[in-house]
N, C-alpha and C positions, 0 to 999 in steps of 0.2 A: 183820380182814385188815390186815396191815402193808404200807405202800407199798414198792415196789421201791427198793432203796438208790440205784439209778441216777437215780431220779426224785424223790428227796427230799433233795437237797443243801441244807444250811442256808445262808440268806443273812442274815448278821447285820449286817455293817458297811456294805455298799453296797446293801442291799435297799431296794426301794420302801417308804417308811414308811407302810404301811397297817396299822392295828391291828385285826385281827379278834380282839378280846380275848375270852378265856375259852373258846376252843374247844380244850380240852386233855384228851386221854385216849388210851387205847391201841387202841380198836377203833371201827369205824364201824357204827352201827345202820342197817340197810337197810330201806327201805320199798318193797315191790314196786310198780312203776309202769312204764308203757310210753310210749315216745316216739310222738308223733303230732302232729297239728294244727298248722297255721300255717307249716310249713317244707317242705323236700323230703321225698319219700316214701322212707323208709329202713326197713330191717328192724327189727322190734321188738326192744328190748333191755331188760333189767332194770337197775336201778341197780347191783346187784352186778356184772353183766357189764361195765357201762361203767367202773366203778372198776378192774376187772381189766384192761380194755383200756388205760386210762391207765397203770397200774402196769407193764404189759408192754411199753409203747412203747419201742422201741430207737432212736428218731430221735436222731442225734448231730449232724447238720448242718442248718442252715437259715439263711435270710436273709430280710429283709423290712422292712416299715414298720409301726410300731405307734403307737397314739394312746392317751394316758392322760389322763383328766379326773378331777380330785378336787375334791369340794365338801363339805368337812367343816364348813362354817359356822363357821370360826374367828373369834374376836374380832380386831380390827384389830392389837392389840399382838402377838398370836401370829403373825399373818401377817407382820408386820415382822421378827420373830425368825427366821422361816423364810426370809427373803430376798425374799418377795413376788413380785417380777417375773419376768423371763425367766430362762432357765437359763444363757445365755452372758453374759459380761461382768464377771467378777470373779475370785475365787480359782480356781485349777485343782484344788483339793482335791476329790476325788470325794464326800466326805461332805457338803460344802457344796452341791454340785450336786444330789445325789440327794435331799437334804432338801427342795429346792424343788419336788419332784414332789408334795409333800403339799398343794399349792394350785394351782388353775387347770388349764389344758389344755396338754399338751406332746406333740410328735411326736418319735418316735425311729426311727432306723434300727438294725436289729438284725442281727447275724451271729454264728453260733457254729459251731465245728468241734471237737466233743468237749469234754471238761471243761477242757482247758488253753488253749483259744483262744476268746475272745469279744470282740466289739466292739459298743459302744453309742454312737450319735451322737445327742445331743440337739439338735434344731433350734430355732432362735429367729430367724426372719427370715433375714437374710443372715449372721448369726453362728451358730457351731456350738460345741458342746462334745463332745469325743470321749473315751471311756473304753475303753482297750484292755488286755486281758489276753492275754499271749502267753508261754506257758511259765512261767518264774519271775519275770516282771516285770509290773507294772501301770503304765500311763501314763495321765495325764489331760491333755488339752490344751484350753485356752480360746482360741478364735480372736480374740476381741475384745481381750482383754488381752495376748495373745501370751505366756501363762504356761503352764508345763508342770509337772505333778506326777509324780514318779517314785517307785515303791516296789518294792524287790526282795522276793521271796518269803521273808521272814525266818521265817515260820511252818513252812515245809516241813521235815518230818523231826523236828519237835519235839512239838507238841501232838497229842493223840489225841482222837477223837470217835467212840465206838462202834467202835473198832478201826480207824478211818480217819485218815490224817494230815490235818491242816489244810492247806489251800492258799489262798493269797490269792484265786485265781480262784473258789473256792467261795463267796466273800463278794460276788461281783460278779453281781448279778441285778436286772433291771428289766423283763424281758419278761413278757407275759401268761402264757407257759408256766411260768416260774419262780414267778410269783405264785400260779398255780393249784396247783402242786406243794406249796407251803408250806401252803396252806389245806387241801388234801386230807390232808397228813401230820398235821395237827392235829385233824381232825374226830374226834369221839368219840361216846360213847353218849348225850350230851345233844343229838345232832343227828339229824334226820330227813333221809334222802337219797333222792331220787327222780329220775326222768327227766321233765322238764317239756315235752318237745316236740322239734322239730328246728328248725334255722336254717341260714342261709348266712352264713359269716364269711370275708372276704377271698376270696370266690369259691369257697369249699369247703363241702361238706355237713358239717353238724355236729349232734350231739346236745346237748341242754341238760341238764346235770346240776345239780340244785337242792338246796342244803343249807339247812335251816331249823332254828332253835332250837326244841327241845321246851319249853323253860322260858319262863315269862312274865317280863316286865321287861327284856328285851334291847332295845337300840336297833336291832338288826339284824333286818330282815324276812327276808332270805334272801341267799345267795350263789349266783349262777348262773354256771356254767362251761360254755362251749361247747367240746365235745370233737370234734376231727376224726374223722369217721366212718370214715375209711380207716386212719389210722395212730395214733390215740389221743392226738395232741398237743393240749393245751388251747390254744384260739385266742383266747378272750376270757374275761375275768372281770368280773362286775358285782356290786358290793356294794350291796344295796338297803335303804333305811331302813324300819323298822317303821311310820313315819308316812307313807310313800308319797313321791311326788315323784320327781324325777330321781335317778339312782344317786348314792350317796356316792362310789363309785369305779367308773369304767368304763375298763377297760384291754383293748384288743384289737388284733389285727393287722388292718390294712387291706390289706396285701399280704404274701404269704408264698410262699417257694420252698424246697423241701426238697433242692435240689442242694447239693453241697459248695461253699462260698464260695471265691473265689480266694485263694491263699496270701498274696498281698500285702495282703489286707484287714486282716490282723493285724500287719502290719509298721508300725513307727513310728520316725521319727528327729526329734528336736526341730528345729523350724525355726531358721534362722539368726537370731540376736538374741533368741531367746526366753529368758525367765527360767525356770530349772529349779530346782525345790525338791524335795529328797529327803524322802520320807515321814517319816523320823525327825526331821527339822528342824521339822516342824509340831507335834510333841507339846508341849503345854503353852503354846502361843502364844495370844494374845488371841482375836479373832474371837468366835464364839458363846459360848465359855466365859466370856469377860469380861462378855458381856451377861447371862448367867444369874447370874453372881456379883453383879451389881448388884441382883438381886432376892432376895438371901439373907435379908434381914430379913423377907421375907414368910413367915408360918408355913407350914411344910411344903413350900415351893416348891423347896427344894434337892432333895428326893426326886423331885418331879415332873420336874424339869429334868435328871434323869439324874445327880443327886448333886453339885450345886454345893457343898454342904457335906459330903456323904458320910456324914452321921450319922443319917439317918432309919431308924427301925425299921419294917420292912415286914411285914405279916401278910396272908395271902391268905384271903379269906372266900368261901365258896360254891365252885361248880365250873361248868365248861362256860361257856356263853354268859353266865351270870349272875355270873361271877367278879368280885369286887371286891377291890382292894388297899387296905388301910388303912395309911397312912404316919403314924407318930408322929414328928414332927420333934423333939420334946423342947424346943421353943422355949417360952420364958416369955412371949413377946409374943403378945397376942391380937389378933383382928381389930379390936376396938374401940380398943385402944391404937394400932394402926397407923393407923386412920382419924383419930385425934386427935393423932398424933405429927407435929409440924411439922418435925422433923429427918429423917423417913424419906426414903429416896431417891425421886426423882420417878418412877423406873421402877416401884417397888413401888406407889406411889399410882396410876399409870396402869393397872397390872395389876388392882388392886383395883377401879378404876372400870369395868374391862371385864367384871367378873363380873356374873352375873345377880341375880335377886331374893334378898333375905334369906329364910332359912327357919328354922323353929323346930321343936324336938322334945324328946324326953326328954334328948337329948344336950346341949341348950342352944340356942345360936344359931350360924348359919353362913351362908355364901354359896355359890352354885353357879356354876361355870364350865361353860357348856353349849356343846356342838357337836352336829352331827348324828349323831356316832358315839360319842365318848367324853365322859362327863360327870364332873365332879369336885365333891365337896362339901368345903369347907374350913371346919372348925368353929372356934368362938371360942377353943378351947383348943389350937389348933395341930395338930389331926389332919386328915388328908386321906383321903377315900374316893373312889376313882376306878375307873371301869370302863365298858364299853360297855353301860351300863344306864341306865334312866330316873332322873329326879330322885327320884321316889317310892321307887325301890329303894334309892337311896343313903341317903335319910332313914331308911328302915326298918332298913338295916344299921347306921347310926350309933346308932339307938335301942337295937338289940340288943347293941351292943358298946361302950356308953358307959363 
């Protein structure tokens, strides 16, 4: 069953950076199960019926408050590259702000009125960061720095995606609703889908839709999506680790209202004295790009960092939740050489020090960068194996593809 196009808009550039890696296929494998126990008493539904309810939901207006908590277990250097602290108080560029949601807890005010009007306000104490999409424009405003980011909808009428025109607003998503839609759209035959019970979220009755990997070796235990029993809107998403403990990602509404937001919610005028930066002016400037370039000497890191060197050869191994990407950097520098190179950039050395234990196999030697979700094996010959899989799965893949 393919998700309804209304509820599967892609969120690439401004999406919450949550990697549910390897859930890629065309259909959903349904496991019959019934909601019950632990929550409100609701009519029984199958997973198939609940998926259809989500796909058929025609809710276009809502407003409310959401809480997103992310605990990826990132090494200190990665946390620094993501910005570490609060959301407000720096560049007004949306990409910088949304990247910070990959670490810690954040509260957001959310409002949407159809596909062309959304507003997200990231709260950080007395400071705020607002991201507004209204028609053909996107505005970002950081109250602490009094900086404004502005981008016109340059993509409208140009690119196509499945017969649909790209719109800047389609890339603006950080609500539990959008996050759930992306996960559901990606679920495939390597996934068991069931109904795990009922719950109350933001004062509303909900069914719990549970997605679990069929394959072994994934770091993901399950994805749980609380679906509004009345209108089919996803109200909360929890990404749980196969190792247990608190959720890796917990994104949910704490308050929600399905009335149409006031029209002025999506209006924005730069405050007097604010520094306004046009989106095109940001391209190619320092910031995070320069930080990644400082690590170029690290074997394969260019590929991991989104192409700091842009030369990595990528091969996809496996499928579904056990998918692993092998990146061949083509670098002649080995881990051993980097460890012993007194002239290597200090950032590269720091990154090397943040890696986990050394590992050995038929592939030779390597080191593992571990998080609670995504792990990466960097071999001595400059190859990188990365995925939401265990260390043992990475070693096995490296041995089989040496």
